N, C-alpha and C positions, 0 to 999 in steps of 0.2 A: 727783543722778543715781544710779540703782542701779548697783552694781558687779557685779551678778550677771546682767546682761542678756545673753542669748544673741545670737550673731551669725548671720546678718547682721541689721543694724538694719532694721526694717520699721515701718510705721505701727502694726501690732498689737503688736509688741514694745515700742514706746514707750508706747502706751496702757496696756499691762499691766505695764510694768516701771519707768516713770519717774513718780514721784509728786511731782515738783518743782512748786512754786507759782510761776507765771510772771506773775501779775498784779501790776503796780506800782500800789499804791493812789494815790500822789500823781499819777502820770501819768493815772490814771482821773479823778481829781478835776479836773485841768486840762482834760481832754477834755470832761467833762460841763459844766463851767462856763466854757467858752471865750467864751460870750456873757455880758456883765456882768449881764444880767437873770436869769441862772440861778445866780448865786452862792448857795451853800447847798444846791444840789441833791444833791451828793454825800453830805452829812451826812443829808439827809432820806431818801435811799434806804437808807443804812446803818441808819437808825433804824426805818423803816417797812417796808422790803423787804430784810431782811438776806440773803436767799437768792436775790436776783435775778441776781447774778453769781457764777459759780464762779471760784476763784483759779487754775484750771489750764487747760490747752490740750488740745484733741483733735486727733489726727493721723489723716489718711486717706491712702490710696495713690492714685497717679495713675489706677490701674485703677478704683478705687471712684468717684473723681470723674467719670471718663469714663462709667462705668456709670450714674450718676445723670443725666448729660447725655443719654445715649442714651435712657433711659426717658422723660425730659421731652420730648425731640424726638418719640418714638414716640407719646406721648399727644397732643401737638399735632397730629400728622398724623391721628389718629383723630377728634379733636374737630372737625377741619375737614370731615369727611365729612357730607354732607347727611343720610344715613340715620341717623347717630349723633345729630345735632342733633335730628332729628325725634323719635327715640325718647326722648331725655332731656327735651326741652322739652314733650312731650306729657303727661308725668306731673307737671310743675311748674305752679304757679299761672300765670295768664295774664300777670302782670307780667313773668315771665321771658322771654316771647316778644317783648318790646320790644327793639329794637336801635337805639340812638342813635349808635353809632360806637365808643365806648371799649371796650377789651378787658379791662380789670381790672388795677389796680395790685397789686403785692405778692402774687402767688400763692404759696402755701406748699406745697411738695412735701416731705412728711415721710418719712424713710427709717430703717429699721434696717439695720445693716451685718452681713449674714450671711456664712456661710462660702462661699456661692455667689454673692456679689455683693450690691449694695444691694437692699433689699426696700421697695417703696413701701407705706407703711402707710395713708396718706390724703393728700388734697389739701384745703387750706383757702384760701378766697378773701379773707379779711381777716387774713392772717398777721401777727401783731405781732412786734416785736423787731428789725426790720432796722436801724434807726438806732441802737438801743442796742448792737447787736452791732458796728456800725462803731466806735463809741467804745471798746468793750471790746477789740476786736482791736488798736486803736492803743495800748492801754495795757499791752501785754505786754512783758516783758523776757526776754531769753534767759537760761535758767537756768545755763548754763555755756558757755564759749567753744567747746567741742567740739560743742555742739548748735546753733550759729548757722545751719548749713545747713538745719536742719529747719524753721525758721520762715519758710516760704514761703507767703504767702496766695494762694488761688486767684484772687483779683481784686485790682485795684489800689486799695488802701485810701484813698489820698489823693484819688481821683477819684469815690468813691461818692456823695457828696452831689450832685455834678454829674449823675451818672447817674440818681439818684433824681429830681432836679428835672426833668431832661429827660423822664423817664417821665411825670410829671404834666403837663408842657407838651405832650407828645405826646398824652396822653389828651384834653386840651383841644382840640387841633387836630383830632382825629378827629371831634369834634362841632361845633366852632365855626369851623373853618378858620383864616383869618388874623386873626380878631378878637383884640384884645389880651387877655391873660390877666386874668380878673376876680378878684374876692375869693374866697379859699379858706377854707372852714371845715373843721376837723378835728372830726368829729362822733361822739359816742357818748352813751349814757345816763349821766348823772351823771359826766362825764369825770373830775373830780377824785377820785372814789372808785374808779376803775379801777386795777387793779394796775400796768398799763403807762402810767399817766398821765405819768410822767416822759418817756416817748417822745413823747407829744403835745406836751409843751413843747419838746422838741428839734426836732420837725417845724415847729412854729410859728416858731421862730427860723431854721430852715433856709430856709423859704419867704421870710422877710424878708431874709435875706442875698442872695437872688437877685432881690430887688426886687418880690416879690409880697406883696400885702396878705393877711394870714392871721389867723385867730383860732381858738380852741378853743370849741366850742359844744355845749350839751346838746341832743340830738335832740328831747327833749320840749319844748324852748322855741322851736323853729322855728315860723314862721308862713307860711302861704300866702295871699297877698293881692295883688290887682292884677296877677295873672299872674307874680308873682315870689316867690322864697323869701327870708324875712327872719329875721334873728336880732337881736332888739332893734330898733334903728333902722338896721341895716346890711343891705343887699341882698347875698345870697350867690349867687355865680355857679358855684362849683364846690365839691363836697363830697368830702373824703377820708373815706370811709365806714368806721368801725370798729364800727358797730352789728352785733350778732349776730342781729338779727331779719332774716334774709337776704332775705325777700320782702316786708318792710315791712308786715306784717299787723297789728302791734300798733296799736291806736287812737292810742296816744301818738305814733306816727310818721306820722300821716295827712298832715301838711304836707309832709314829705319825700317821701312817696309821691306826692302830687298833683303836686308840682314835677317829680318824675322822670317820671311818666306824661305830663306835658305837654311834656317836653323842655326845661323852663325852667332846669334845673340840670344840670351835668355831674357825674355820680355815678360814683365809682370806689373800690372795686369795686362791682358792681351785681348785681341778681337774676339776670340772664342768665348771668353768669359762674359764679355759685353752681350753677345748674342744670346747666351744661355740665361743670363740673369737680368741685365739692365735694360734691354729693349722693353719699353713700356707696354708693348702689345702682349708681352708675357703675362702681365697682370690680368688680362682677359682670360687667359687659360687658368690661372691660379684662383680666379674668383668665380668660375663657372662650374656648377655641379655636374652637368652632363658631360662636359669635356673631361673633367677629372675622373669621372666614372669610366668613360671610354678609354682613358689612359691606364686604367687598372689601379688607380690610387686607392689604398685601403680606406674604409669608412672613417676610422678615427682620424686619419690625416686629412681627409676631405672636410670633416667637421671643423678641424683646427683652421684650415685655410679659409673656408667659407665664413667663419666667424671673425677671422683676423685680417682678411684682404678685402677692402671695399670693392663692391661690384664695379667692374671695369669692362668697357667694350670699345672696339675700334670704331672710329667715326667713318661711316660710309654714306654715300649719297642717298641710298634707299632708306636710311634711318634719319635723314636730316630733319624732317618735319617733327618727328617724335622727340629727337634730342633737343631741338630748339624749344619745344614746349616744356621740356623738363629741365631746361638749362640751369634754373635757380638752385637745383639740387646737385649740380654736377661741376666738376673741375676738369678743364681741358688741358692736355699736355701733349707736346710733340713726342712721337714714338721714340725718337733717338735723342731727346733733349736731356739737359742736365742743368743743375743749379737754378731751377725754376725759370729758365729763359723761355720766353714765348709761351708761358703757361698762364691760363686765365680762369678766374672764377666765373661760372656761368651767369651769375647775377650782375656781373660787370660788363658783359659782352655788348658790343655794338654790332649792328648788321655788317659793317665793313670787316670787322675782325672775324665775325662768323663766316663770312665768305672765304677769308684766308684760311680758316681752320678746315673748311670743306675742301679747299684746293690742296691742302697739305696732308701730312700723314700724322693724324692725331688719335688719341684715345680720350674717352670720356669716363671719368671716375666719379662714383658717388662721393659727395663731400663727407669727410670724416673730420668734424671740427677739432681743432687743437685744444688742448687744455691750456691753463694760464698759470703764470707765476707772478706773485706780488714782489715788487722790488722797489728800491729807493733810487730816484733820479733827482739830483740837486735838492735833496731834502723832501721831495714829494713822493708819496706812494703811487706807483704806477703798475697797472696790470699789463704784462707782456705775454704774447702767445709763446708756446714752446713746442718743439719737436725733439724726439730722442733718436739719436743715431747709434746703432750697434755696429761696431767694427768687427767684422767676421772673417775668419780664415778657416777653410775646410769644414764649414758648418759649425764652428765653435766661436762663441762670442769672446773676444779678447778684452773689449773695453766698451762702455756705454758713456755717451756724453750728450749734452743738450745744446740746442741753439735757441736763444730768446730773441724775439723780434716783434715788430708791429707791421701791419700791412697785410697784403694778400699772401706773401710767401716769405720764406726765410731770407734774411739779408744781413749784412754787417754795417748797416747805416743807422740802426736804431740806438739812440742814447740809452745806456743801461743794458743793452742787448749784447749779443755775441755768444761765443762758446761759454758753456757753464758746466761744471762737473756734476755728475749724477751720483747720488748716494742712496742705497737701499735702506729703508726704514725697517729695522727688526721689530716684528710685532710684539714679542715678549717684552722687550725693553720699553717700547712705547707704552704698553699697558701699565708697566710699573710706575712710570712717571707722569701718566696722564693727569693725575690729580694735582701735580706740582706745577704744571705749566700755566 
């Protein structure tokens, strides 16, 4: 723990002044390999994904946590408005207008922590990492006795698997009522090649612990026949969807698409959720005062959104000249993008890339700089950028976790970076020990 930290102790001062490594590798191994079938998973992650987990912890204040909660709740209120749904679904493919009941598991609300509160950067409908972050948070050790008060998770870690399973069971009931939960497939393209494949393995075992039949399946190997979805010789009743073809338009996903359109499979998350939440053009609605007023959003919610969602607009030819001149203050993202793919900081743009942006379907978002976390890499103190992801279901935050990185956008290539657990600093406890640190 740094001896030069100023008082009073705050989340920011801890992030900027405490470079302690709090990850206990042996505890992480036990968490990952709690099921006998997963023995060896820890070594495999260390070998093939050395930057998946950071060795440090991120701290946030109660006000920051409440700010994220308020923004999530405000967005849920807007999404429920018929006028908003009509506007967002009208520009989406027809499959997004299907409504079978489920609302979408593991919504990811990604925030930067700015000087004026949390800033919502984007929403993702198939946010990965929730179960990995549960085991990571459980593998932390207090760096010193004086800091024990700071390690207060915002959710009850020991109950999160039950909460996650209840979410999937709830999604099932929304479409199937009281029918017994059927066989679940965790689906992606070439799952074993995915960077977060270890999480698929953890989910498979989690479902099994709660008595559900589950398997990991390649979306391209699914078959639609006799009115049912099949993987090999197994009939699939529910799909935990990790595919990033959000509207199932790829011909390789035709079986999954047909099963979903027929209502023959419970799919979560699904195309409708992506259209309502994750299309980046929605951020232009959520950050525009006139549009929110026209939709009938109450003033208090408008104020929350305008303060917490950076100004975003769709890139259109008639605005090209102005946006180019303002580019150093903007971040450009594809409307249907994910994982920072084809996203660009305006101050890094070349004319060639700018022409590609104009020819594509992009939004321009006012840059909300990320905060930073001091950490140790090979004995050297290093400042890494961070964002905070809130995993949300039905408007309720289930878990918050951070990603540490360097460069333009989040990645898992930064030494010392990766997922990091988030702990809320209790103000009263911090004040009590401020003079001792």
